C-alpha positions in Angstrom: 88.6 -41.9 57.7 88.7 -45.4 57.7 86.9 -47.3 55.3 84.8 -49.1 58.5 83.6 -45.5 59.2 82.9 -44.7 56.0 80.8 -47.8 55.8 79.0 -46.8 58.9 78.0 -43.4 57.7 76.9 -45.0 54.4 74.3 -47.5 56.2 73.2 -44.6 58.6 72.9 -42.4 55.5 70.7 -45.1 53.2 68.8 -46.3 56.1 68.0 -42.4 57.0 67.0 -41.6 53.6 64.5 -44.6 53.3 63.0 -43.9 56.9 62.6 -40.0 56.2 60.6 -41.1 52.7 58.6 -43.8 54.9 57.8 -41.2 57.3 56.8 -38.7 54.9 54.7 -41.1 53.2 52.8 -42.2 56.4 52.4 -38.8 57.8 51.0 -37.5 54.6 48.8 -40.6 54.2 47.3 -40.4 57.7 47.0 -36.6 57.4 45.0 -36.9 54.2 42.8 -39.7 55.3 41.9 -37.7 58.4 41.9 -34.1 57.5 39.4 -33.0 60.4 41.2 -35.1 63.1 41.6 -33.2 66.5 45.5 -34.3 66.3 48.2 -34.6 64.0 47.9 -38.3 63.4 50.7 -38.8 60.8 53.4 -37.9 63.6 51.5 -40.1 66.1 51.6 -43.2 63.8 55.3 -42.8 63.1 56.5 -42.0 67.0 54.3 -45.2 68.0 55.3 -47.7 65.5 58.9 -46.5 65.3 59.2 -46.8 69.0 57.9 -50.2 68.9 60.1 -51.4 66.0 63.2 -49.7 67.4 62.4 -51.5 71.0 61.7 -54.9 69.5 64.8 -54.9 67.4 67.3 -53.8 70.4 65.6 -56.1 73.1 65.6 -59.1 70.6 69.2 -58.3 69.9 70.3 -58.1 73.4 68.5 -61.2 74.7 67.6 -63.2 71.9 69.1 -62.7 68.5 72.3 -61.2 68.2 72.1 -58.2 65.5 75.2 -56.9 64.1 76.6 -53.3 64.5 75.8 -52.8 60.4 72.3 -53.8 61.1 71.6 -51.5 64.1 73.2 -48.7 62.4 71.3 -49.3 59.1 67.6 -49.9 61.0 68.2 -48.2 64.2 70.4 -45.0 63.6 69.3 -44.7 60.3 65.8 -45.8 59.0 64.2 -45.7 62.4 66.1 -42.6 63.3 64.8 -40.8 60.7 61.3 -42.4 60.4 60.6 -41.2 64.2 60.4 -37.2 64.5 61.1 -35.4 67.9 61.4 -32.3 66.3 58.1 -32.4 64.3 56.5 -33.7 67.6 57.7 -30.6 69.3 56.7 -28.1 66.7 53.2 -29.4 66.4 52.9 -29.3 70.3 54.1 -25.9 70.6 51.8 -24.9 67.5 48.8 -26.7 68.8 49.4 -25.1 72.2 49.2 -21.5 70.6 46.1 -22.4 69.3 44.4 -24.2 72.2 46.2 -25.3 75.2 44.2 -27.8 76.3 44.8 -29.4 72.7 48.4 -28.9 72.7 48.5 -31.1 75.9 46.3 -33.7 74.7 48.6 -34.1 71.6 51.8 -34.1 73.9 50.6 -36.6 76.3 48.8 -39.0 73.4 52.2 -39.0 71.6 54.1 -39.7 74.6 51.7 -42.2 76.2 51.4 -44.4 72.6 55.1 -44.1 71.7 56.0 -45.4 75.4 53.5 -48.1 74.8 54.6 -49.0 71.7 58.2 -49.3 72.6 56.8 -51.6 76.1 55.4 -54.1 73.6 58.3 -53.9 71.4 60.7 -54.8 74.4 57.9 -57.4 75.6 57.7 -59.1 72.3 61.6 -58.6 71.6 62.3 -60.2 75.0 60.0 -63.2 73.9 57.4 -62.7 76.6 54.4 -62.8 74.5 
């Protein structure tokens, strides 16, 4: 393996470790602050904020401020990739659907709508339109 490849894997691994810890902390915090919430707020918060920041970074990188491949690997693939969680989202959706189909669908649509909204505002801000 080339040394350049090793550095790329290391950047993703370190960023991913940090992102996973942040996700665990934020999910745990929101779920304990709102224990009787109708929906798992922790996953909604991490997916929405992660979508916003990834979109912000990528669109700013494309249109305003060039960002190096290493920064994208660390923050985009690593940190934000581990911070957001599609697998937990799908598991929670299916679990909620088993309990209450309406609740599961509300959760799924809320998570998707807010995540896309976060990504949209990240894109607008990244392009400098706000």
